[in-house]
Predicted model as a PDB file, atoms N, CA, C, CB and O in Angstrom, pLDDT in the B-factor column:
MODEL        1                                                                  
ATOM      1  N   MET A   1      13.007  -8.225  24.820  1.00 81.00           N  
ATOM      2  CA  MET A   1      11.766  -8.719  24.570  1.00 81.00           C  
ATOM      3  C   MET A   1      12.164  -9.288  23.125  1.00 81.00           C  
ATOM      4  CB  MET A   1      10.513  -7.590  24.682  1.00 81.00           C  
ATOM      5  O   MET A   1      13.171  -9.046  22.460  1.00 81.00           O  
ATOM      6  N   LYS A   2      11.024 -10.153  22.828  1.00 96.00           N  
ATOM      7  CA  LYS A   2      11.256 -10.415  21.677  1.00 96.00           C  
ATOM      8  C   LYS A   2      10.008  -9.966  20.515  1.00 96.00           C  
ATOM      9  CB  LYS A   2      11.584 -11.802  21.782  1.00 96.00           C  
ATOM     10  O   LYS A   2       8.815 -10.071  20.800  1.00 96.00           O  
ATOM     11  N   ILE A   3      10.370  -9.589  19.525  1.00 98.00           N  
ATOM     12  CA  ILE A   3       9.415  -8.791  18.269  1.00 98.00           C  
ATOM     13  C   ILE A   3       8.531  -9.854  17.875  1.00 98.00           C  
ATOM     14  CB  ILE A   3      10.311  -8.190  16.766  1.00 98.00           C  
ATOM     15  O   ILE A   3       8.916 -11.008  17.687  1.00 98.00           O  
ATOM     16  N   THR A   4       7.057  -9.363  17.719  1.00 98.00           N  
ATOM     17  CA  THR A   4       6.249 -10.327  17.258  1.00 98.00           C  
ATOM     18  C   THR A   4       5.139  -9.493  16.112  1.00 98.00           C  
ATOM     19  CB  THR A   4       5.522 -11.085  18.632  1.00 98.00           C  
ATOM     20  O   THR A   4       4.845  -8.298  16.103  1.00 98.00           O  
ATOM     21  N   GLU A   5       4.715 -10.483  15.280  1.00 98.00           N  
ATOM     22  CA  GLU A   5       3.859 -10.046  14.313  1.00 98.00           C  
ATOM     23  C   GLU A   5       2.681  -8.766  14.459  1.00 98.00           C  
ATOM     24  CB  GLU A   5       3.251 -11.227  14.024  1.00 98.00           C  
ATOM     25  O   GLU A   5       2.238  -7.862  13.751  1.00 98.00           O  
ATOM     26  N   ASN A   6       2.472  -9.348  15.950  1.00 98.00           N  
ATOM     27  CA  ASN A   6       1.432  -8.919  16.297  1.00 98.00           C  
ATOM     28  C   ASN A   6       1.571  -7.421  17.296  1.00 98.00           C  
ATOM     29  CB  ASN A   6       0.820 -10.118  16.896  1.00 98.00           C  
ATOM     30  O   ASN A   6       0.648  -6.899  17.920  1.00 98.00           O  
ATOM     31  N   MET A   7       2.867  -6.989  17.226  1.00 97.00           N  
ATOM     32  CA  MET A   7       3.020  -5.893  17.600  1.00 97.00           C  
ATOM     33  C   MET A   7       2.690  -4.737  16.578  1.00 97.00           C  
ATOM     34  CB  MET A   7       4.190  -5.916  18.051  1.00 97.00           C  
ATOM     35  O   MET A   7       2.755  -4.931  15.365  1.00 97.00           O  
ATOM     36  N   THR A   8       2.354  -3.596  17.096  1.00 95.00           N  
ATOM     37  CA  THR A   8       2.446  -2.171  16.233  1.00 95.00           C  
ATOM     38  C   THR A   8       3.928  -1.637  15.997  1.00 95.00           C  
ATOM     39  CB  THR A   8       1.626  -0.917  17.074  1.00 95.00           C  
ATOM     40  O   THR A   8       4.768  -1.685  16.896  1.00 95.00           O  
ATOM     41  N   ILE A   9       4.222  -1.078  14.608  1.00 94.00           N  
ATOM     42  CA  ILE A   9       5.160  -0.759  14.687  1.00 94.00           C  
ATOM     43  C   ILE A   9       5.744   0.532  15.776  1.00 94.00           C  
ATOM     44  CB  ILE A   9       5.233  -0.708  13.547  1.00 94.00           C  
ATOM     45  O   ILE A   9       6.907   0.899  15.945  1.00 94.00           O  
ATOM     46  N   MET A  10       4.689   0.957  16.309  1.00 94.00           N  
ATOM     47  CA  MET A  10       4.958   2.156  17.133  1.00 94.00           C  
ATOM     48  C   MET A  10       5.524   1.432  18.323  1.00 94.00           C  
ATOM     49  CB  MET A  10       3.625   3.143  17.467  1.00 94.00           C  
ATOM     50  O   MET A  10       6.643   1.652  18.787  1.00 94.00           O  
ATOM     51  N   GLU A  11       4.755   0.647  18.731  1.00 95.00           N  
ATOM     52  CA  GLU A  11       5.612  -0.360  19.895  1.00 95.00           C  
ATOM     53  C   GLU A  11       7.077  -0.635  19.960  1.00 95.00           C  
ATOM     54  CB  GLU A  11       5.159  -1.743  19.799  1.00 95.00           C  
ATOM     55  O   GLU A  11       7.882  -0.483  20.880  1.00 95.00           O  
ATOM     56  N   VAL A  12       7.240  -1.179  18.470  1.00 96.00           N  
ATOM     57  CA  VAL A  12       8.637  -1.388  18.392  1.00 96.00           C  
ATOM     58  C   VAL A  12       9.749  -0.412  18.110  1.00 96.00           C  
ATOM     59  CB  VAL A  12       8.749  -2.213  17.570  1.00 96.00           C  
ATOM     60  O   VAL A  12      10.934  -0.721  18.236  1.00 96.00           O  
ATOM     61  N   MET A  13       9.297   0.872  17.694  1.00 94.00           N  
ATOM     62  CA  MET A  13       9.644   2.104  17.487  1.00 94.00           C  
ATOM     63  C   MET A  13      10.434   2.826  19.138  1.00 94.00           C  
ATOM     64  CB  MET A  13       8.141   2.842  16.896  1.00 94.00           C  
ATOM     65  O   MET A  13      11.549   3.270  19.409  1.00 94.00           O  
ATOM     66  N   ASN A  14       9.439   2.667  19.748  1.00 94.00           N  
ATOM     67  CA  ASN A  14       9.393   2.923  21.071  1.00 94.00           C  
ATOM     68  C   ASN A  14      10.428   2.684  21.726  1.00 94.00           C  
ATOM     69  CB  ASN A  14       8.524   2.382  21.616  1.00 94.00           C  
ATOM     70  O   ASN A  14      11.080   3.328  22.547  1.00 94.00           O  
ATOM     71  N   MET A  15      10.522   1.565  21.224  1.00 96.00           N  
ATOM     72  CA  MET A  15      11.995   0.340  22.050  1.00 96.00           C  
ATOM     73  C   MET A  15      13.217   1.212  21.905  1.00 96.00           C  
ATOM     74  CB  MET A  15      12.487  -1.541  20.979  1.00 96.00           C  
ATOM     75  O   MET A  15      13.922   1.605  22.834  1.00 96.00           O  
ATOM     76  N   ASP A  16      13.431   1.545  20.209  1.00 96.00           N  
ATOM     77  CA  ASP A  16      14.731   2.214  20.160  1.00 96.00           C  
ATOM     78  C   ASP A  16      14.293   2.514  18.375  1.00 96.00           C  
ATOM     79  CB  ASP A  16      16.393   1.067  20.700  1.00 96.00           C  
ATOM     80  O   ASP A  16      14.024   1.762  17.438  1.00 96.00           O  
ATOM     81  N   ARG A  17      14.392   3.908  18.526  1.00 96.00           N  
ATOM     82  CA  ARG A  17      14.324   4.918  17.257  1.00 96.00           C  
ATOM     83  C   ARG A  17      15.130   4.410  16.259  1.00 96.00           C  
ATOM     84  CB  ARG A  17      14.813   6.402  17.529  1.00 96.00           C  
ATOM     85  O   ARG A  17      14.699   4.507  15.110  1.00 96.00           O  
ATOM     86  N   SER A  18      16.201   3.890  16.439  1.00 97.00           N  
ATOM     87  CA  SER A  18      17.299   3.507  15.504  1.00 97.00           C  
ATOM     88  C   SER A  18      16.557   2.209  14.398  1.00 97.00           C  
ATOM     89  CB  SER A  18      18.784   2.879  16.566  1.00 97.00           C  
ATOM     90  O   SER A  18      16.794   2.011  13.206  1.00 97.00           O  
ATOM     91  N   VAL A  19      15.859   1.671  15.081  1.00 97.00           N  
ATOM     92  CA  VAL A  19      15.206   0.444  14.280  1.00 97.00           C  
ATOM     93  C   VAL A  19      14.351   0.877  13.078  1.00 97.00           C  
ATOM     94  CB  VAL A  19      14.236  -0.429  15.251  1.00 97.00           C  
ATOM     95  O   VAL A  19      14.033  -0.010  12.285  1.00 97.00           O  
ATOM     96  N   ALA A  20      13.995   1.970  12.880  1.00 96.00           N  
ATOM     97  CA  ALA A  20      13.512   2.745  11.839  1.00 96.00           C  
ATOM     98  C   ALA A  20      14.246   2.156  10.410  1.00 96.00           C  
ATOM     99  CB  ALA A  20      13.842   4.351  12.186  1.00 96.00           C  
ATOM    100  O   ALA A  20      13.703   1.781   9.372  1.00 96.00           O  
ATOM    101  N   SER A  21      15.338   2.206  10.680  1.00 97.00           N  
ATOM    102  CA  SER A  21      16.233   1.633   9.582  1.00 97.00           C  
ATOM    103  C   SER A  21      15.563   0.156   9.074  1.00 97.00           C  
ATOM    104  CB  SER A  21      17.880   1.413  10.227  1.00 97.00           C  
ATOM    105  O   SER A  21      15.346  -0.106   7.891  1.00 97.00           O  
ATOM    106  N   VAL A  22      15.280  -0.764  10.225  1.00 98.00           N  
ATOM    107  CA  VAL A  22      14.890  -2.045   9.549  1.00 98.00           C  
ATOM    108  C   VAL A  22      13.540  -2.085   8.688  1.00 98.00           C  
ATOM    109  CB  VAL A  22      14.771  -3.087  10.629  1.00 98.00           C  
ATOM    110  O   VAL A  22      13.325  -2.884   7.777  1.00 98.00           O  
ATOM    111  N   PHE A  23      12.807  -1.245   9.063  1.00 96.00           N  
ATOM    112  CA  PHE A  23      11.334  -1.027   8.450  1.00 96.00           C  
ATOM    113  C   PHE A  23      11.511   0.106   7.212  1.00 96.00           C  
ATOM    114  CB  PHE A  23      10.156  -0.390   9.766  1.00 96.00           C  
ATOM    115  O   PHE A  23      10.534   0.257   6.478  1.00 96.00           O  
ATOM    116  N   MET A  24      12.378   0.680   7.028  1.00 95.00           N  
ATOM    117  CA  MET A  24      12.574   1.324   5.915  1.00 95.00           C  
ATOM    118  C   MET A  24      13.011   0.451   4.955  1.00 95.00           C  
ATOM    119  CB  MET A  24      13.375   2.336   6.066  1.00 95.00           C  
ATOM    120  O   MET A  24      12.537   0.466   3.819  1.00 95.00           O  
ATOM    121  N   LYS A  25      13.990  -0.413   5.348  1.00 97.00           N  
ATOM    122  CA  LYS A  25      14.671  -1.224   4.532  1.00 97.00           C  
ATOM    123  C   LYS A  25      13.645  -2.305   3.652  1.00 97.00           C  
ATOM    124  CB  LYS A  25      15.711  -1.937   5.459  1.00 97.00           C  
ATOM    125  O   LYS A  25      14.008  -2.697   2.543  1.00 97.00           O  
ATOM    126  N   PHE A  26      12.440  -2.711   4.204  1.00 96.00           N  
ATOM    127  CA  PHE A  26      11.553  -3.386   4.062  1.00 96.00           C  
ATOM    128  C   PHE A  26      10.345  -2.592   3.432  1.00 96.00           C  
ATOM    129  CB  PHE A  26      11.390  -3.972   5.208  1.00 96.00           C  
ATOM    130  O   PHE A  26       9.231  -3.095   3.281  1.00 96.00           O  
ATOM    131  N   GLY A  27      10.718  -1.135   3.032  1.00 93.00           N  
ATOM    132  CA  GLY A  27       9.703  -0.122   2.663  1.00 93.00           C  
ATOM    133  C   GLY A  27       8.660   0.071   3.269  1.00 93.00           C  
ATOM    134  O   GLY A  27       7.624   0.041   2.606  1.00 93.00           O  
ATOM    135  N   LEU A  28       8.594   0.296   4.529  1.00 93.00           N  
ATOM    136  CA  LEU A  28       8.016   0.838   5.573  1.00 93.00           C  
ATOM    137  C   LEU A  28       8.502   2.347   5.781  1.00 93.00           C  
ATOM    138  CB  LEU A  28       8.276  -0.036   6.715  1.00 93.00           C  
ATOM    139  O   LEU A  28       9.327   2.565   6.668  1.00 93.00           O  
ATOM    140  N   HIS A  29       8.139   3.133   5.190  1.00 89.00           N  
ATOM    141  CA  HIS A  29       8.873   4.621   5.184  1.00 89.00           C  
ATOM    142  C   HIS A  29       7.735   5.573   6.115  1.00 89.00           C  
ATOM    143  CB  HIS A  29       9.094   5.345   3.284  1.00 89.00           C  
ATOM    144  O   HIS A  29       8.222   6.437   6.844  1.00 89.00           O  
ATOM    145  N   CYS A  30       6.698   5.458   6.092  1.00 84.00           N  
ATOM    146  CA  CYS A  30       5.679   6.142   7.081  1.00 84.00           C  
ATOM    147  C   CYS A  30       5.431   5.633   8.309  1.00 84.00           C  
ATOM    148  CB  CYS A  30       4.452   6.219   6.578  1.00 84.00           C  
ATOM    149  O   CYS A  30       4.438   4.994   8.657  1.00 84.00           O  
ATOM    150  N   LEU A  31       6.545   5.998   9.066  1.00 88.00           N  
ATOM    151  CA  LEU A  31       6.856   5.296  10.596  1.00 88.00           C  
ATOM    152  C   LEU A  31       5.853   6.498  11.543  1.00 88.00           C  
ATOM    153  CB  LEU A  31       9.035   5.314  11.145  1.00 88.00           C  
ATOM    154  O   LEU A  31       5.507   6.356  12.715  1.00 88.00           O  
ATOM    155  N   GLY A  32       5.579   7.510  10.763  1.00 84.00           N  
ATOM    156  CA  GLY A  32       4.702   8.319  12.048  1.00 84.00           C  
ATOM    157  C   GLY A  32       3.478   8.732  11.326  1.00 84.00           C  
ATOM    158  O   GLY A  32       2.899   9.805  11.497  1.00 84.00           O  
ATOM    159  N   CYS A  33       3.166   7.893  10.593  1.00 85.00           N  
ATOM    160  CA  CYS A  33       1.615   7.767  10.151  1.00 85.00           C  
ATOM    161  C   CYS A  33       0.779   7.176  11.234  1.00 85.00           C  
ATOM    162  CB  CYS A  33       1.418   6.820   8.842  1.00 85.00           C  
ATOM    163  O   CYS A  33       1.275   6.537  12.162  1.00 85.00           O  
ATOM    164  N   PRO A  34      -0.701   7.434  11.080  1.00 86.00           N  
ATOM    165  CA  PRO A  34      -1.592   6.862  12.230  1.00 86.00           C  
ATOM    166  C   PRO A  34      -1.423   5.549  12.161  1.00 86.00           C  
ATOM    167  CB  PRO A  34      -3.092   7.169  12.183  1.00 86.00           C  
ATOM    168  O   PRO A  34      -1.423   4.926  13.223  1.00 86.00           O  
ATOM    169  N   GLY A  35      -1.226   4.773  10.789  1.00 82.00           N  
ATOM    170  CA  GLY A  35      -1.256   3.179  10.917  1.00 82.00           C  
ATOM    171  C   GLY A  35      -0.145   2.496  11.761  1.00 82.00           C  
ATOM    172  O   GLY A  35      -0.229   1.418  12.348  1.00 82.00           O  
ATOM    173  N   ALA A  36       0.924   3.354  11.700  1.00 87.00           N  
ATOM    174  CA  ALA A  36       1.500   2.748  12.487  1.00 87.00           C  
ATOM    175  C   ALA A  36       1.705   2.681  14.184  1.00 87.00           C  
ATOM    176  CB  ALA A  36       2.285   2.913  11.966  1.00 87.00           C  
ATOM    177  O   ALA A  36       2.589   2.189  14.885  1.00 87.00           O  
ATOM    178  N   THR A  37       0.497   3.394  14.478  1.00 89.00           N  
ATOM    179  CA  THR A  37       0.570   3.189  15.818  1.00 89.00           C  
ATOM    180  C   THR A  37      -0.951   2.377  15.794  1.00 89.00           C  
ATOM    181  CB  THR A  37       0.796   4.697  16.809  1.00 89.00           C  
ATOM    182  O   THR A  37      -1.332   1.957  16.886  1.00 89.00           O  
ATOM    183  N   MET A  38      -1.596   2.201  14.926  1.00 90.00           N  
ATOM    184  CA  MET A  38      -2.968   1.427  15.111  1.00 90.00           C  
ATOM    185  C   MET A  38      -2.847  -0.404  14.460  1.00 90.00           C  
ATOM    186  CB  MET A  38      -4.303   2.485  14.050  1.00 90.00           C  
ATOM    187  O   MET A  38      -3.325  -1.449  14.900  1.00 90.00           O  
ATOM    188  N   GLU A  39      -2.052  -0.125  13.350  1.00 90.00           N  
ATOM    189  CA  GLU A  39      -2.038  -1.420  12.718  1.00 90.00           C  
ATOM    190  C   GLU A  39      -0.703  -2.469  13.444  1.00 90.00           C  
ATOM    191  CB  GLU A  39      -1.818  -1.092  10.968  1.00 90.00           C  
ATOM    192  O   GLU A  39       0.184  -2.009  14.164  1.00 90.00           O  
ATOM    193  N   SER A  40      -0.820  -3.828  13.081  1.00 95.00           N  
ATOM    194  CA  SER A  40       0.201  -4.585  13.746  1.00 95.00           C  
ATOM    195  C   SER A  40       1.094  -4.592  12.456  1.00 95.00           C  
ATOM    196  CB  SER A  40      -0.273  -6.125  14.430  1.00 95.00           C  
ATOM    197  O   SER A  40       0.875  -4.106  11.346  1.00 95.00           O  
ATOM    198  N   ILE A  41       2.325  -5.394  13.014  1.00 96.00           N  
ATOM    199  CA  ILE A  41       3.107  -5.689  11.868  1.00 96.00           C  
ATOM    200  C   ILE A  41       3.121  -6.292  10.487  1.00 96.00           C  
ATOM    201  CB  ILE A  41       3.709  -6.150  12.237  1.00 96.00           C  
ATOM    202  O   ILE A  41       3.720  -6.056   9.438  1.00 96.00           O  
ATOM    203  N   ALA A  42       2.001  -7.382  11.007  1.00 97.00           N  
ATOM    204  CA  ALA A  42       1.400  -8.276  10.184  1.00 97.00           C  
ATOM    205  C   ALA A  42       0.389  -7.449   9.162  1.00 97.00           C  
ATOM    206  CB  ALA A  42       0.676  -9.356  11.086  1.00 97.00           C  
ATOM    207  O   ALA A  42       0.426  -7.610   7.942  1.00 97.00           O  
ATOM    208  N   ASP A  43      -0.476  -6.584   9.804  1.00 94.00           N  
ATOM    209  CA  ASP A  43      -1.430  -5.963   8.875  1.00 94.00           C  
ATOM    210  C   ASP A  43      -0.349  -5.308   8.133  1.00 94.00           C  
ATOM    211  CB  ASP A  43      -2.642  -4.968   9.505  1.00 94.00           C  
ATOM    212  O   ASP A  43       0.024  -5.970   7.164  1.00 94.00           O  
ATOM    213  N   ALA A  44       0.254  -4.206   8.310  1.00 93.00           N  
ATOM    214  CA  ALA A  44       1.183  -3.435   7.657  1.00 93.00           C  
ATOM    215  C   ALA A  44       1.880  -4.500   6.446  1.00 93.00           C  
ATOM    216  CB  ALA A  44       2.283  -2.811   8.831  1.00 93.00           C  
ATOM    217  O   ALA A  44       1.677  -4.179   5.275  1.00 93.00           O  
ATOM    218  N   GLY A  45       2.462  -5.399   6.645  1.00 93.00           N  
ATOM    219  CA  GLY A  45       3.270  -6.344   5.930  1.00 93.00           C  
ATOM    220  C   GLY A  45       2.366  -6.660   4.891  1.00 93.00           C  
ATOM    221  O   GLY A  45       2.859  -6.758   3.768  1.00 93.00           O  
ATOM    222  N   ARG A  46       1.146  -6.843   5.020  1.00 93.00           N  
ATOM    223  CA  ARG A  46      -0.077  -7.766   4.177  1.00 93.00           C  
ATOM    224  C   ARG A  46      -0.450  -6.556   3.251  1.00 93.00           C  
ATOM    225  CB  ARG A  46      -1.662  -8.469   5.261  1.00 93.00           C  
ATOM    226  O   ARG A  46      -0.435  -6.732   2.032  1.00 93.00           O  
ATOM    227  N   VAL A  47      -0.910  -4.877   3.974  1.00 91.00           N  
ATOM    228  CA  VAL A  47      -0.858  -4.115   2.923  1.00 91.00           C  
ATOM    229  C   VAL A  47       0.219  -3.723   1.940  1.00 91.00           C  
ATOM    230  CB  VAL A  47      -1.213  -3.264   3.325  1.00 91.00           C  
ATOM    231  O   VAL A  47       0.005  -3.476   0.753  1.00 91.00           O  
ATOM    232  N   HIS A  48       1.576  -3.683   2.629  1.00 92.00           N  
ATOM    233  CA  HIS A  48       2.473  -2.995   1.494  1.00 92.00           C  
ATOM    234  C   HIS A  48       3.136  -4.279   0.907  1.00 92.00           C  
ATOM    235  CB  HIS A  48       3.708  -1.778   2.103  1.00 92.00           C  
ATOM    236  O   HIS A  48       4.217  -4.011   0.381  1.00 92.00           O  
ATOM    237  N   GLY A  49       2.756  -5.748   0.841  1.00 96.00           N  
ATOM    238  CA  GLY A  49       3.177  -6.990   0.198  1.00 96.00           C  
ATOM    239  C   GLY A  49       4.541  -6.992   0.575  1.00 96.00           C  
ATOM    240  O   GLY A  49       5.367  -6.802  -0.318  1.00 96.00           O  
ATOM    241  N   ILE A  50       5.002  -7.206   1.964  1.00 96.00           N  
ATOM    242  CA  ILE A  50       5.977  -7.524   2.467  1.00 96.00           C  
ATOM    243  C   ILE A  50       6.101  -8.944   3.436  1.00 96.00           C  
ATOM    244  CB  ILE A  50       6.226  -6.422   3.013  1.00 96.00           C  
ATOM    245  O   ILE A  50       5.341  -9.086   4.394  1.00 96.00           O  
ATOM    246  N   ASP A  51       6.858  -9.702   3.183  1.00 97.00           N  
ATOM    247  CA  ASP A  51       7.004 -10.811   3.704  1.00 97.00           C  
ATOM    248  C   ASP A  51       7.298 -10.627   5.248  1.00 97.00           C  
ATOM    249  CB  ASP A  51       7.981 -11.499   2.958  1.00 97.00           C  
ATOM    250  O   ASP A  51       8.439 -10.461   5.678  1.00 97.00           O  
ATOM    251  N   VAL A  52       6.127 -10.673   6.073  1.00 97.00           N  
ATOM    252  CA  VAL A  52       6.200 -10.801   7.442  1.00 97.00           C  
ATOM    253  C   VAL A  52       7.082 -11.241   8.204  1.00 97.00           C  
ATOM    254  CB  VAL A  52       5.470 -11.308   7.760  1.00 97.00           C  
ATOM    255  O   VAL A  52       7.664 -10.500   8.997  1.00 97.00           O  
ATOM    256  N   ASP A  53       7.405 -12.875   8.067  1.00 98.00           N  
ATOM    257  CA  ASP A  53       8.220 -13.426   8.641  1.00 98.00           C  
ATOM    258  C   ASP A  53       9.721 -13.040   8.477  1.00 98.00           C  
ATOM    259  CB  ASP A  53       7.948 -14.527   8.389  1.00 98.00           C  
ATOM    260  O   ASP A  53      10.610 -13.548   9.161  1.00 98.00           O  
ATOM    261  N   LYS A  54       9.881 -12.312   7.732  1.00 98.00           N  
ATOM    262  CA  LYS A  54      11.390 -11.605   7.466  1.00 98.00           C  
ATOM    263  C   LYS A  54      11.580 -10.702   7.925  1.00 98.00           C  
ATOM    264  CB  LYS A  54      11.817 -11.259   6.352  1.00 98.00           C  
ATOM    265  O   LYS A  54      12.694 -10.463   8.391  1.00 98.00           O  
ATOM    266  N   LEU A  55      10.326  -9.619   7.995  1.00 98.00           N  
ATOM    267  CA  LEU A  55      10.812  -8.428   8.748  1.00 98.00           C  
ATOM    268  C   LEU A  55      10.776  -8.732  10.149  1.00 98.00           C  
ATOM    269  CB  LEU A  55      10.003  -7.173   8.480  1.00 98.00           C  
ATOM    270  O   LEU A  55      11.671  -8.307  10.879  1.00 98.00           O  
ATOM    271  N   VAL A  56       9.824  -9.432  10.604  1.00 98.00           N  
ATOM    272  CA  VAL A  56      10.173  -9.952  12.323  1.00 98.00           C  
ATOM    273  C   VAL A  56      11.617 -10.349  12.421  1.00 98.00           C  
ATOM    274  CB  VAL A  56       9.222 -11.459  12.890  1.00 98.00           C  
ATOM    275  O   VAL A  56      12.331  -9.648  13.138  1.00 98.00           O  
ATOM    276  N   ALA A  57      12.193 -11.469  11.744  1.00 98.00           N  
ATOM    277  CA  ALA A  57      13.385 -12.114  11.828  1.00 98.00           C  
ATOM    278  C   ALA A  57      14.354 -10.853  11.893  1.00 98.00           C  
ATOM    279  CB  ALA A  57      13.624 -13.165  10.600  1.00 98.00           C  
ATOM    280  O   ALA A  57      15.163 -10.683  12.805  1.00 98.00           O  
ATOM    281  N   GLU A  58      14.160  -9.912  10.723  1.00 98.00           N  
ATOM    282  CA  GLU A  58      14.981  -8.863  10.805  1.00 98.00           C  
ATOM    283  C   GLU A  58      14.797  -7.832  11.963  1.00 98.00           C  
ATOM    284  CB  GLU A  58      14.888  -8.262   9.619  1.00 98.00           C  
ATOM    285  O   GLU A  58      15.854  -7.240  12.180  1.00 98.00           O  
ATOM    286  N   LEU A  59      13.978  -7.521  12.608  1.00 98.00           N  
ATOM    287  CA  LEU A  59      13.709  -6.670  13.671  1.00 98.00           C  
ATOM    288  C   LEU A  59      14.060  -7.493  15.094  1.00 98.00           C  
ATOM    289  CB  LEU A  59      12.152  -6.183  13.550  1.00 98.00           C  
ATOM    290  O   LEU A  59      14.352  -6.843  16.097  1.00 98.00           O  
ATOM    291  N   ASN A  60      14.025  -8.620  15.116  1.00 98.00           N  
ATOM    292  CA  ASN A  60      14.458  -9.850  16.363  1.00 98.00           C  
ATOM    293  C   ASN A  60      16.324  -9.636  16.294  1.00 98.00           C  
ATOM    294  CB  ASN A  60      13.801 -12.038  15.719  1.00 98.00           C  
ATOM    295  O   ASN A  60      16.965  -9.579  17.343  1.00 98.00           O  
ATOM    296  N   LYS A  61      16.849  -9.560  15.234  1.00 98.00           N  
ATOM    297  CA  LYS A  61      18.169  -9.837  15.186  1.00 98.00           C  
ATOM    298  C   LYS A  61      18.782  -8.200  15.408  1.00 98.00           C  
ATOM    299  CB  LYS A  61      18.578 -10.690  13.680  1.00 98.00           C  
ATOM    300  O   LYS A  61      19.870  -8.001  15.948  1.00 98.00           O  
ATOM    301  N   PHE A  62      17.966  -7.179  14.941  1.00 98.00           N  
ATOM    302  CA  PHE A  62      18.534  -5.985  15.351  1.00 98.00           C  
ATOM    303  C   PHE A  62      18.324  -5.564  16.878  1.00 98.00           C  
ATOM    304  CB  PHE A  62      18.008  -4.978  14.473  1.00 98.00           C  
ATOM    305  O   PHE A  62      19.074  -4.672  17.275  1.00 98.00           O  
ATOM    306  N   PHE A  63      17.516  -6.025  17.672  1.00 97.00           N  
ATOM    307  CA  PHE A  63      17.707  -6.105  19.206  1.00 97.00           C  
ATOM    308  C   PHE A  63      18.749  -7.275  19.695  1.00 97.00           C  
ATOM    309  CB  PHE A  63      16.229  -6.395  19.895  1.00 97.00           C  
ATOM    310  O   PHE A  63      19.410  -7.128  20.723  1.00 97.00           O  
ATOM    311  N   GLU A  64      18.830  -8.299  18.980  1.00 96.00           N  
ATOM    312  CA  GLU A  64      19.820  -9.199  19.703  1.00 96.00           C  
ATOM    313  C   GLU A  64      21.247  -8.826  19.480  1.00 96.00           C  
ATOM    314  CB  GLU A  64      19.651 -10.642  19.269  1.00 96.00           C  
ATOM    315  O   GLU A  64      22.168  -9.258  20.174  1.00 96.00           O  
ATOM    316  N   GLU A  65      21.423  -7.787  18.214  1.00 92.00           N  
ATOM    317  CA  GLU A  65      22.907  -7.482  18.570  1.00 92.00           C  
ATOM    318  C   GLU A  65      22.933  -6.071  18.958  1.00 92.00           C  
ATOM    319  CB  GLU A  65      23.958  -7.742  17.346  1.00 92.00           C  
ATOM    320  O   GLU A  65      23.862  -5.369  18.558  1.00 92.00           O  
ATOM    321  N   LYS A  66      21.871  -5.512  19.806  1.00 81.00           N  
ATOM    322  CA  LYS A  66      22.069  -4.336  20.134  1.00 81.00           C  
ATOM    323  C   LYS A  66      22.838  -4.456  21.906  1.00 81.00           C  
ATOM    324  CB  LYS A  66      20.529  -3.546  19.902  1.00 81.00           C  
ATOM    325  O   LYS A  66      23.151  -3.433  22.514  1.00 81.00           O  
TER     326      LYS A  66                                                      
ENDMDL                                                                          
END                                                                             
């Protein structure tokens, strides 16, 4: 499955909890907060000043290498 910026953080986390390391690398440490279940990756990226394209690329790389 391809990760997109429209998915929520929790959707991705539910695919494999060890992907948390990628989110943490980008400064998204509050993976259990309510925002993680409601906000898209794009929304979280904008709020936290993260390059969403790079984050999505890293997430997809993580799953490709599994």
